[in-house]
C-alpha positions as CSV (number, residue, x, y, z in Angstrom):
1,M,89.7,120.8,95.1
2,I,93.2,119.4,95.4
3,I,95.3,120.0,92.4
4,G,98.0,118.1,90.5
5,K,101.2,117.6,92.4
6,T,99.7,118.1,95.9
7,K,97.1,115.4,95.2
8,K,99.8,113.0,93.9
9,V,102.1,113.6,96.9
10,I,99.2,112.9,99.4
11,E,98.0,109.8,97.5
12,Q,101.6,108.4,97.5
13,K,101.9,108.9,101.3
14,E,98.5,107.3,101.9
15,K,99.5,104.4,99.7
16,E,102.7,103.9,101.6
17,L,100.9,104.1,104.9
18,S,98.3,101.6,103.7
19,Q,101.0,99.1,102.7
20,Y,102.7,99.3,106.0
21,L,99.4,98.8,107.9
22,S,98.4,95.9,105.7
23,N,101.8,94.2,106.3
24,N,101.6,94.9,110.0
25,Y,104.9,96.9,110.0
26,K,103.9,98.9,113.1
27,D,107.0,101.1,113.5
28,E,107.1,102.1,109.8
29,A,103.3,102.7,109.7
30,L,103.6,105.0,112.7
31,R,106.5,106.9,111.2
32,T,104.7,107.2,107.9
33,F,101.5,108.4,109.7
34,T,103.5,111.1,111.4
35,E,104.9,112.2,108.0
36,Y,101.4,112.1,106.5
37,E,100.0,114.3,109.3
38,Q,102.9,116.8,108.9
39,L,102.4,116.8,105.1
40,I,98.7,117.6,105.4
41,N,99.3,120.4,107.9
42,N,102.1,121.9,105.8
43,F,100.0,121.9,102.6
44,H,97.1,123.6,104.5
45,T,99.5,126.2,105.9
46,E,101.0,126.8,102.5
47,G,97.6,127.3,100.9
48,K,97.9,124.2,98.8
49,L,94.9,122.6,100.6
50,N,91.7,124.4,101.1
51,D,89.7,124.3,104.4
52,R,87.1,121.8,103.1
53,D,89.7,119.3,101.9
54,Y,91.8,119.9,105.1
55,G,88.7,119.0,107.1
56,K,88.3,115.7,105.2
57,F,92.0,114.8,105.9
58,S,91.7,115.9,109.5
59,T,88.9,113.3,109.9
60,K,91.2,110.6,108.4
61,I,94.0,111.7,110.7
62,E,91.8,111.4,113.8
63,D,90.7,107.9,112.7
64,Y,94.4,106.9,112.3
65,K,95.2,108.3,115.7
66,R,92.5,106.2,117.3
67,M,93.8,103.2,115.6
68,F,97.4,103.8,116.6
69,K,96.4,104.1,120.2
70,R,95.7,100.3,120.1
71,Y,99.0,99.5,118.5
72,H,101.3,97.7,120.9
73,H,104.4,95.5,120.5
């Protein structure tokens, strides 16, 4: 279970990423995705994200990585 501030920070970053993707701002979306991935990894390392939740986010991260492989200018 994700608690309070950790959940809010993750949701905010996901919202930001979603907005950039929906507006087709590729550079900003890629930058935000990198920040999102680092955020998830840091929270897991710090113990703010348990293994089960980390697994769920890892799946999302892999999906984003596959999508970004198709992003070209």
